[in-house]
N, C-alpha and C positions, 0 to 999 in steps of 0.2 A: 504494500500500500504506500502511496506517495502523496506529498502535498506540494502544490505548485504555487509559488509566490511571484508576483510581478511587481517590480519596483520602478517607479517613473519619477523623473525630475533630478535636479542637481542640487545637492546640499552643500557644495563647496562654497567658500567665501570668495567672491569675485575680486576683492581688494587685498586678500591675504592668501593667495594661492601658493602652494609649495608642491614639491614633487612627490609627496607622500601618497601612496596608492590607497590608503585607508579611507573608507567611507562608512556610512551608517550600516549598510548591509554586511559588508566585509568585517567590520568591527564586531557586530553582533555574532556572526558565524564563528569568529575566532575566539570570543570570550564566553559565550553561553555554555553552561555546564550540561544543558540538555542536548547540545549539538556536538557530534563527534566527527573528527576529520582533521588532519594536520594542515599546515599552511599551504603546502605544495599541492595537496589534493583538492582544496576548496575551489581554486580558480581553474576552470577548464577552458575558458574561452575569453580571456581578458584582453589580449592584444589583437589577435587575428582569428577569425573563425570562418570555416567554410560552410557549415550547415546553416548557421543563423548569425549573420554579421550584424544584425540590428542590436542584439542584446549581449551583455556580458553575462555569462552563465556560471553559476555556482552550484555545486552539489555537495550534500553532506547527509549524515544520518541523524535523525531526531528521535527522541524517546526510545532509543535503543535500536529498533528495527524499522523505522519509518523513513523512507527516502524523502529528502527535502531538496527540491529543485527551485532555484531562485534565478530569475532573469531580470537584469538591471539595465535600464536604458536612461542615461543621464541627459542626452541631447535630443531635442525634438527633430532636428534635421535628419539625423540618422534614423529615428523612429519613422519619420514620414517617407523615407526613401524606399522602404519595403513594406508597403501597407498591408499586403496579404499576410505576411508573417506576423506583423504586429497585431493585426486584428485577431488572428487565430490564438496567439498567446494570451491576449487579454480575455478572449472568450473562454479559454480553458483554465483561467486562474481560479484558485481557491481563496486567495487573499491578495488584495492590491494595496501597495504602500506608495503614497505620494509624498515626496520630500522636496524641500526647498530651504534656502538659507535666509534667515530673517534680515540679514544685511545686504542681500542681493535682490533688489526689486525686480530685476530682469528675470531671474529664475522663478520668482513667484508668478509673474505675468505669463511666462512661458507655460507653467503648469495650468494656470487659470484659463488662458485663452486657447491653448492647444490640446493638452492632455484631457482636461475635464470634459469637453464636448464628446471626445471619442469614448471616454469611459462611460458617460451617461447613456450612449447608444448601445454599448455592449454589456452594461451592468445588469446582472440578473441575480439578485439576492446574494451578492458576494460582499463580504465585509471589506470596508475601506479604512485605512489608517492614514491620516494626514500628519506628517512629522515636520514641525518647524524647528530647524537646527540652528544653533548658535546663540550668542548673547548680543543684544542690540548695542551698537557702538555708542549712541548718545546716552549720557548718564541719566538725563531726566526721563521720567516715566512718560510714555506717549499718551496723548489725549485719546480717550476712547469715544468721544462724542462723534456721531456720524457726520456732523457738519464741520468738524475740525479737520484740517488737512495739514497740520503742522508737522506731522511725522511721516507723511506719505512720500516725501521726496527722498528720504534717507534710508528707511528700513520698513519692513512689513510689520504692521501692528497686529496685536493679538485679535482685535476685532475683525480684521480682514481674514485672518486664518479661521476664526470661528464661523464667520459667515460662509466661507467656502465649505467648511465641514457640514454646515446645515444644508447646503444645496445638495450634497451627495448623501446625506444621512450617515456621515463618516464619524470616526473617533478622532478627536483633535488632541495632539500631544505637542508640548514644547520641550525640546531637549537642548539645554543650555551648553552642554559639552558632551563629547563622546567618551565619557568615563564609565566606570563599572556601574555606578548608580543609575544614570540616565539610560544607558544601553542595556545593562543586564536586568535591572529590576523594573524600570519604568517602561521603556519601549519593549523589552523582552517579555515582561509580564503580560502586556496587552497582546503582543503578537502570538505568544504561546497559548493564550486563552482562545484566540480565533483558530489556532492550529488544532486544538483539542476539539472545538466545535466542528471543524471540517472533518476530522477523523470520525467523530460520532455520526455525522450525516452519511459519510461514505460507508461506514459499517452497517448502518440501518438500510441503506439502499442495497448493499450486497446481500443482506439477509433476505430482503424481499425478492431479489432475483433468484436466490437459492431456493426459496419456497416455491416460486413459480416453476423452476426447472425440475424440482422434485415432486411435482404434482402426482397424486395417486391416480393410476389408470383404472377406472372402474367406479363403483359407488363409493363416494367419500363419506366418512362418518359425519353425522349431523352435528352442527354447532349449537350447544345449549346457550340460549340467551340468558342474560341476567334478569332476575325478577324485578318487577316494578318497585320503585322506591316507596317505602311506607310513608303515610302522611306524618308530618311533623307536628307534635303537640306543643303549643306555646304555653308556658307557665304564666300564671297571673301573679303580679307583684304583691307582696304583703302590705297590708294597711293596718296592721295590728296597733302600731303606736299612734297612728292618726285616729283610729277608733276610740282609743282610751283618752286621747287628748280632746276629742270632740265631746266626750262625756262631760267634761268640766263646763262646757258652754251651753249644752242643751238643757241643763237643770232638770233632768229626769231621774227619778228614783233617789233623790237626795235624802240622806239619813243623818247628816250632821251639819250644823250651822255654827259658824264662828262669829263671836262678838268681840268688840274692843272693850277696854276697861270701863268705858262709859255706857256699856250695854247696848251699843248700836251694832246692827248686823253688818258684818264685813264680807263674808263669803260663804258659799255653800259647797259641800264636798260629799264624798262617799267613803265610808269606813273601809270598805274592801280594798280600794285603791291606795289609801293612805297606809293601811297596815301591810300592804304588799311590799312597800319600800322602806318602812321604818318600824323599828322595835319600840320607839317612843310612842307611836300611836297604838301599837299592840298593847302596851302597858296602860295607856290612857283608856282604851275601849275594852279592857279586861279580857283581851284575847290571850294574853300571857300575864302571869303574876310576877312580882319582884323575885320570887324564888326561882322561877324559870329563867329569867334573864341574868340575874347575878352580876349586874354591872352597875356600880354606884353612879357613874357619870350619866348613864341613860335614865336611871331613876331620878337623879337630881334635875336633869334637863326637863323631864316630864312635869315634875312638881313646880319648877320655876316658871315654865312657860304657859301651862294650861291648867284650867280648872273646869270641872263639869258642873252645870247648874241644872238642878231638877226642881227648882222652886215653882209651884203651880201659879204663884202670883207674879211670875216673870212677865215683863211688858211684852205683849204680843202673844202670850201663851194661849189666850182664848181663841185666836185665829188659827191655831195649829190644828191639823187633822186629828180627830179624836182617836182614830184607830191605832196608828203607830207614828207618833210625832217624831220629828228629827231630834237628835241629841244636841243640846245646847252646850257649846264649849266657849269659855271665856279665855281670851288671850291676854295674859297678864303683862307681857312686855309690849309697851307702846311702840317702840321702834320696829320690833319684829311684826307687830300687827299691821303697821302701815305698809309693810312689804308682803303681806300674806298672799295677796292675789298673784303677785309675781312668783312667789315660792310655790304656790299650788300649781300654777301653770308649768313651772319647772318640774315638779313631781309628776304631773300627769303626762308630760312629754317624755318621760322615761328617766328622769333624774340624771341627766348627763350633760345638758347644755350649760355648763358652768360659766362660760364667758358671757353668754347672753344674760344670765342671772346677775352676774356682777355688774354688768353695764346698766341693767334696769335699776339695781339698788343704788348705784352711784348717781343716777339722775335724781334720786329723791333726797340724798344726803350730801351736804357739802363737806361735812367732817369725815375724814378718812377713817377715824376711829369708830364712828357709828357703822360705816360700811363693813369694816372688819368684824365688828361685834355681831352683826346680823349674819354674815357669812359663816362665822364660827358656830353659831347656833344651828344653821342649816346642816353643817357638817356633823354636828352632834346628833341631829335628828336621824341622819343616814348612817350613823356609826353601827358597826357590827359588834354585838356583845362579846366581851372578853378579849377584844383585839385593840391594839393601839390605833389611834385615829389615823387611818390610812388615807384620809382625804385631805391631808395637809397640802399636797400638790394637786390642785384641781385638774390641771392639764394632763398630768400623768394618770390620774384616775379616769379622766375622760377617754384616754386612748386605750386603757386597759380593760374597761368594763363596757360591754355592749349594752344596747338598750334593754331596759327592764331586767338587768342582771341575768342575762341568758334566758329570758322569758320563763323563769322557773318560780318567780315570786308569787304569782297568782296560783300556781299549781299547789301551793301549800294549803289553799282553801278549797281545792277541788274535792267534791263529794264529802265535805265535812260540815258539821252543823254550825261551826263558828261564824257568826255574823250573817248566817243564812236567813233570807227573808222570803223564800219560796221553796216548796217541796214538790218534786215530781213523783207521781205514783206510776210505776212501770212493773207489769207482771207480778203484782202483789208485793213489791218492795218499794221503798222510798229512796229518793236521791235528793239531798239538799243542794241548793244553789243560791246564787246572788243576782238579784234583778239588775243591778248596775252593770255587771259584766255582760249579762245576756242582752240587755238593751244596747250596749255599746257595740257589740260584735255581731248582732243578728237583727236585721231590719224587721223580719216577721215577728220576732219576739218583742221588739220595740213597739210595734203597732198593737200587739196582743196585750201588753202590760199597760199601755197608755191610752187605749181606745175604749169604746163602750162595749167591752167584752166581759164575760164572767171572770176570765183569768185576771183582769185588772184589779179586782177586789178580793180574789180568792188566794189563800196561801197554799192549799193543796190542789195541784193541777194534774189530772190524769193524762197519760201519753199512750196512744194506741198505734199499732202497726210497726213498732220498733222494739227490738229486744233491749234489755238493760245494758248488755255489753256494748251494743252499737250506740246507745244514747250516751253512755259514759265516754266513749271515744269521741262522740260529737262535742260533748262538754269540754273534753280535754283540749280539743282544737280551739274552742272559744276562749279558754283560759290561757293557753300557752302558744297558740298559733302553730302548733305542730301536732302530728298524729302518726302512729305507726301501726297499721292494721296487721293482724296475725296472718292473713292470707288473702287470696283473691276473693273468696266468698265474703269475708268480713268487709273487705274494701268495697265490694258491690253494695252490701247492706248500708255501709256508711255513706256511699254516694247517693243512695235512695233517700237517706235521712237528710243529707245536705240539700238535695233537690226539694224536699218537702219544706225545709226552712229557708230556702233560697240563699244558701251560702255558696256562691259560685266558686270561690277559690278552693274551698274544701272539695268540691266536685272535681276540680282540675287535679288536685293532689291525689285523689282516689283513682282518677283515670290514669295518671302517670304511674301510680303504683301497679295497677293491673297490667298496663302495657309492659312495664319493666319486668314483671314476673313472667309474663308469657314469652317475652323475647329471650329471656335467659334459659328457657327450657330447651333441652336437646330434643331432637326428633323422636327418639325412643320414648321419652317421658310424655311428649305430646300425644303419642299414639296410645299410651297405656293409662293416661290420667282419666279420672272419673268426672272431671268438670265438663259440663255441657256448654260448649262454646256458643252454640246457636241460641240457647236460652240466655246466655250472657249478652248476646247481641240484641235479642228482643227486649230485655230489661233496659239496656242502654238506650234503645230507641224510645221505649215507653216513657222513660224518665228524662227525655230531652237531652241526653248526653251525646250530642251530635259528633263530637270529636272521637269519642270512644267507639261509637257504632261504625263510623267510617273506617277507623283503623281496624276494627275486628273483621269487617268485610274484606279488606285487603289482606289481613292475616290468614283468613280462611282460604282465599284465592292463592296466596303464596305457598301455603301448605296443603294444596288441593289433594295430593295423593294420600295424605293422612286423614283429613276430615271427610273426604268423600266416601270412605269406607265405614264411617260411623253412622248408626241409625238416625241420629238427630239431624244429619245432613238433609234428610228428606223434609224436615220441618221448615226449611228456608222458603220464603215466599217466591213467587214467580219473578218479581223484580230483583230480589236478592240473588236468586239462582242464576239469572241472566248476567248479573254483574260478575259473579264468581266465575262463570264459564268464560266470560270475555277476558278476564284478567288472570286466569289460572296460570299456575307455573308448576311444572313445565307445560307448554302449550300442547294442544292436540296435534298440531303439525309436527312438532318435534317428536312426539311419541310414535307417530306413523313413520317418520323417517328413520327413527331408531329401530323399529320393528323390521323395516325393509333392509336396513344395513345388517342387522343380526342374521336375518334370513340369508342374505347374500354371503356373509362370512362363513356360516355353517353349511352352506351348500358344498357339493363335491367339486364344483368348478374352480374354486379358489380357496385360499387360506389367508388368514390374517397376517399382513406384513409386519405388524407391530409385535405380535406374540410369536 
């Protein structure tokens, strides 16, 4: 295999000529470690040639066993004297190198006006390298403005070289000297890259020709096409933090009201959210006792900041709902109370946006001591019992802790009676829950608990059509924004429950779980499993899971030979059966061709050439 390079143009300096024969091409061939050949064998036709007088010819070996043939023509008059030979050499070139000296305007115009038109006519996806050789004689940098002609009389500017490269779609190089760096690494690296590309292309073409020449005489084995790509299921982004943050502003299911020392209402909140992020509120609302916490700083912070008021003569107590009035909490610290709305917004957003909280507090106080005092109290509220205050560096805390402490804080209250204000009755058992979380995370439950429905005033709510395990998994998602079904059947049950309560993201999670489980099954397990895939498809369609139903149809079609042997395959509708037959893999055509080929191979007239 050989590589043919054609070099055109003169890189010598017209004002500093000497008798040295070294040029760009010869220097590269003599110095490159990838090119082998001594000085006497490189030059085959330097002075006089009989076969091709137009070009100086060099031959060498590259990459070990690849023949490298270079034809160099530095003068246009010689090139133009034998047009037939010149055209054939350019037409057969694998790489074309155009070179000129940056201090010789004549050599550049000779390249631009003479060689370039010829190359454009003969060029056919051949890589071209334009090499500008030498260092410009004028010390000042040439003007690159297209309107400026200050440098055009003395040397060739970079702009002119780049413009010429753009016309040909060529690679432009500036070689300030013919040393090891510019020749070996810079010019040599680019040239060797194109040499490798040419070798790859020739190898590919050679393989195609070999396949054509070795064509099998007779019936060829059928080619099995690839199955159709399965539909891509796009996951829905989580809105867990936004749901809990919106709960603060919607004022639904409020069960605690904060008052300032003057007994004026400051803010409304929810016990479940406050206790999810703070042991101070757990102690305040009797979720935990001082013996459970065993941290004097948390106990002292609770006593210093808050006090619960249960006085029936409290102003505004008569307007409270008689059923289950919100708990009244007096904020003893006036500075802390003035920032309570900002602190609650900080807590409801996940207790991580420290910079925003500090900025909001600084806007209210001019004294930096007051700002530090309030910030320290917030840190004490979020302190973990028995640990040193790890929130001294708020930025470090912010980077280390994700939102809602890995979404496990609310899980502490899942299926537990602490602070529960609603109980679901399922299959003869009860499951306690918290209206605030349900309203924030599920629009159907928000309408159910705040509308003119029986559930809005009832504490015990029956649930039908769902098992206890499935409903607990559903509540786990509402509380933690995650779920992990035990298998495909439970995931389908959870998907039905999510569709019943219109929680679309949970539907997508269940769809993705079912798809992942089915995709991971090998063919043998698919053939032996007891899961009714057609029944799964019909449930997905009935419960408006369009993504899953479309994917299951493609899955049945892709595994046609497995599912067509199962009895439930007959339960497909006419429309579904038509879709599966149309997209089945392998296709009917392939199976017929395979049968014909096997019949031909096993006949007495021939034998398999492969075996």
